[in-house]
N, C-alpha and C positions, 0 to 999 in steps of 0.2 A: 596512355592506355593503360599503362599496368596501373598508377595510379587508381583509376576510375574501378578497374575491375577490382582491386584492394577494399574501396570505400563500400562498392554495392556487398563484396564479402563483408564486409564488418556488419552491415544492416542487415543480412540474412541470417548471421551467427549469432546476434547479438540477442534476440528472440529468445532463443534457446538456451539460452544462458545465465539467465536474466532470474533470478527466484524473486516468487513473490509468494510464494506459499507460507505461511505464521504456524506456530506449534497450535496458538490457541485460535478460535473463532475470529474473525475478524469481519464484524457486523456494521450497516450502516445506521441498525435504529440506535438510540430513537429519538437521532435527529432526523431532518430533512437533509445534509449536505451528505455529499459524495467522497471516496477518497481515491485518487487516481490510482491505487495499488487493486490488483484484482487477488480474488482469494487464491489463484495457486492450479495449476492442471488438475482435472481428474476429480476436483473438489465438486459437489453438489450441496448449493447451499437455500435456504428456504429461510423467510424473516417475514415477518408476519405479525399482525396483532389489531383489539379491537379498538374503535375511538368514538368518542360521542363530537357535536360538532354542535355549534348552536350561531346563526346570522342573522345579527339584527340589523334591518336597515341599508342591504346592499344594492346596490343600482348601477344599471349599462345603458348603454345604450343600442339598442335593434337596428342595426343597418336595414333589415329585410322589414321592418314596420316602421323605420323612421320615425321612432319615438324612445324617452326615455322609461326603461322597466325599472321600478321597485318592488323589493320582496325583501319578506324577513326568511329565514328555514331553518330545520330543526334536521339531525342528518345521524345515523348510527350504520356502522359500518367495519369491514374488516381492511386492512390494506395487505397484501400480500405482494412480496417480489422473489422471484427465481433468480438464482445467481450460479453462474458454474464458468471454469477455466478450462478453454480448451486449444490443442494446437501449440499454441505458446507460453507462455508464463505471464508476461508481458497483456495479454490479452481475455478479453470477461463478456460473455454475453449476460442477457437479463430480458424478462419481461416482468414488467412492471404494471400492477394490476390493483384499483380497489373495487369492492360491491357494497355497495350505499342503500339504504332505505330514506328515505330523505321527503319532507313533508314542507313545502313552499305555500306562504300567505302572500299573495300580491296585492298593494294598493295602490298600485299606478302601471297601465295605462285605465287598469278594471280591478275590480276588487271581484278576488276568487283565493283559490286553493288550488293544490297542484300535487299531485304524490306519484313515488317512484320507487321501481327499486330494479336494480340489475346492476351493469359496470357503469362505473362511472369515468373510470380512466385504463387503459389498457396498450400499455406501449413497450413498444421492442426495440431492443439497443445492444450497442455492442462500446467497450473502455478500453482504450491503448494508454498504456502506461508509454512517456516519451524521455521521461528522464526522473532519475533515482542518484540524490545528492548522497557522497561517504562521509561519514564523521568520523572523528578520532575516538578510539579506545582511551579514557582518559582515568579508567580504571589501573591500567598498567602504568603508570604515572606515579615511581614511589621517590623523584627526585627534589620533584615539588611540590608542596600542596597546595600552594597559587596556583602553578600550572593543573593543577589536577582537578580544582573547581570555580576556573575560569571558565565564560564564556565561550563557544567554540562557534566563530562568527561563520562558520560555512552554516551554519544551523538556520541562518537567514535564507539560505538557496532551497527553495520549496523544490520537493518534487512535484512532475508535470504529465497530468495526464488529459486526451481529450474524450470526448462523448459521441457518438451520433447514431440515431435512432430515429423512428416514424411513430405519431399517435396513429394508433387504428382509430375506425368509427365506430367500430363495433359496440356501440353504446346506449343507454336510455335515450330517448328522445328530449327529455329535458337537459341529458348531457351532450348532446349529438352536437360536432360542429359544423357547422349550414355549409363550410367551404370543404367538408370530407378528411380525408386522411392529410395530415400533417407534418411537416419535420422537426427534430428538436436535435441542438448541440449546444453542448457545454466545454467545461474547460475549468480542470478541478487541479490543484495545488495543496501541497503539505507540508509543512515545518511541525519537524519536532525539535519543539525548541529545548525540550531535555528528556530524560529518557518517560517522564509523567505528564510532560505538558502539550501538547499537540494544537495544533492552531489548521481549520479547513476554512480553504476557501473556493466560491463554487460560482464562476459566471454563465447564464444560461439562457438560452433562446428558446424560444418552445410556439409549437402553432406558427411558425414561420411561413410568411405568405399566405396568411387567413385573413381575416375580422378580427381573429380573437388573437392576434400575435403579441405575444409578452416577451419583455426579458424583465429577467432577476436577480440578482447575487443572496448567496448564503455566506455567511462567517458564521464560523461555530469554534467552541476552545471547549476542550475536551480536559480532563485532569485524572491520572489514577489515585485514587486515594489508599487503597491499597491492590494487591494483583488481584484479587475478586472485585474490589467496588471502584466504579467510575463513575462522575459527575459531568455535565457539559451545559452549556451557555450559547444561546444560537441567535443571531439576526437577520430576519428572511427581509429582502424588499421588492415590491413588485411594482412595474410600471407596464401598462398597459395604454391602446388608443382610446378605446370606449368604455375602457373603468377606470375610476379614479385610483390614483395610485396607494396602494395600504403595505404595512410594515407590522413583520411577526416577530417577537419575543416568546423564547422557549426556552426551559430550564427541563435538567430532569436527572437519569440515573440510573446505569446499568449494575446487573451484577453475574459474575462468571460461575453458573452453576458448575459447568466442568466446560476441560478443553471446547469441547463441540456444541454447548449449546449456551445462551446468552440469557438475561431475561431482563425488560426493561419498564420505564414508568416514565412518562413525562407529559406536561404540561402547555400550551403555549395561549397569548392571547394578541388577537389582531387590532390593529388602528388604522383606520386608513382615512383621508384627507376630509372628509367631511366631520368628523370627531365619532363616528358609529366602532363601534368595537364587537367581535366574536370573538369568540374563546373554543380551544380544542385540547382535549383532554383523553389521553389513553396508554397505552400498555402493552406488552408483545412478546412473545419469544422468536429466537433465533436458533436455529440449528442446522450443522452441516453433515454431511454423507462423506466422510472425509477416505479418499482412495488416490491420494497426492503417492507420488514416487517420483526420487531426484536419482536420476541418471548420474553417477560417476562411477568410474572404473579406477583404481589404486592397484595395481600390481605387486606382489611381494617383491623378498630381495635374493630367494633362496629358487634353486631351479625349478621346483614342483609346481606344478597348475594351479594358478589360486581362484580360491572362491571366493565369488562376490558376495557381499553382505547386501541387506537393504538397509539403509538408514534416511530418516525424517530430518530435515532441516528447521534450528531453528529461528524462533524471528528477529534475532539482532545476527545472524551469521548465513544469512539465505544466498550471501552470495560469493561467500568463502570457499573458495574450491582448495581441494587438497584436505579437507579436515574431516571429512567422514568417507568412510565405501558407498560404490555405486549401488546400485540394485540388480533386481531381476531384469534381465533382455528377456526381450519376446519375443526369440527364438525357438518355436517352437517349449516356451513351455521350462526352457534347460538354461543353466546357468552356463554364462560364457564364461569361458577359461580364457586367463590371461598368460601367458609363456613367459616366464622369462629368465635370462642366462647369467653367468657370472660375467662380465668386463676382465680382459686382460691386465693384469697389474706389473707396474714397473717402477722398479726406483724413482725418485725424485731426485735422490741426491746425483752432483756432479759425478763423472767419472775421472777415479785415480789417475792423476801423472804422478809415474813411481819416480824420476828423475828429481823432481820437486819434494817429493817423499823423502829422499834421501839427503837432499841438499840443508834442509830441515834439519834431521837427526844428527849430519856434523857440525850445524852452527849451535843446537841446543847441547849436545856434548864437547863445545870448546868454551861455552858459556859456563858451562857446570864447571871446567877444569881452573876457566880463569877465576870463580869464586873458591877455589880451595884453596889456590897460588893468595889470593886475598887474605884467605884465613889464617894461613901458618904465617904470613909475614905480619900479620898483628899481635899472634902469640909472639913472636920473637920477640919484637917492637915492646910488650907488658912487660917480657919478662928483664929486660934490662933495665 
């Protein structure tokens, strides 16, 4: 029972002590992939932008009509994501939605047009970090140039997160799922191949258990050119039951305006199995309201009550304990005082043995006398 209790205790404590907060904003834009990391507790983040999408010759099978539907469309809209970390550092909640104005021109089974304005996506979910690897800090390696610049194989082990949510059906008639509300599950991984190069991989199951169910993958490679500029390349594939599979290739960049705001621009092209293609271009902003506080308390080494100071953690030391002071407690707005007392000290030297000390003195005195006798004998010998 004791090992089981210890394991359960660790599972409960770990989410409280595993920092996800970063000093600069961590946005999913402009790519479509997601990181396993949360934004951090008491961080409220908005990511939004405008996009234009052109689709040519889209085709799918309609179960209700028992016919193939073929259309081309153009749409203009905005996609907005609200993200916040609550309760635990590893846990994040998000609301993902898109509002579009879309026009469709049908060629089969009838010729006509249709337009709609409203929600094309409205999904609510939560993400949880399961595992975060630790990498060696090679900046402190001074003995070997090779060791300092060699690749850390631990970087091949990714951070892992899971996601669960549901797609609401509060959408326009054009975008409604005929089977109603549907679940969405995902597995997110991230490899920090270097301090500048990051690889993201997502495996997603969307609209499951409905006629529009689909699975997809996303692979994103991001590279930081400078502290403010970064670029990315992305590949995404969709696998559906009633719709031909398609594959997207996107690229773009982002600029860090300040620690809490980022601007981005991207473009992507979509190829499907029939050779038809579509494209999307867009740009946007990400902004956060940062109310994050790390709670760590370090008592001073004197007898006075020590005041706790408020400190935020950096990106590369989010889980390094003992480096920073704690923040204010929530006890009526009062600063929590931690009392410290001096510990009694004692000598680490062994107790003195007086008899042994006297014996050593006599022995030293005898050795000195013998040395003097030898020196006198040597002098007499030299005179002869």
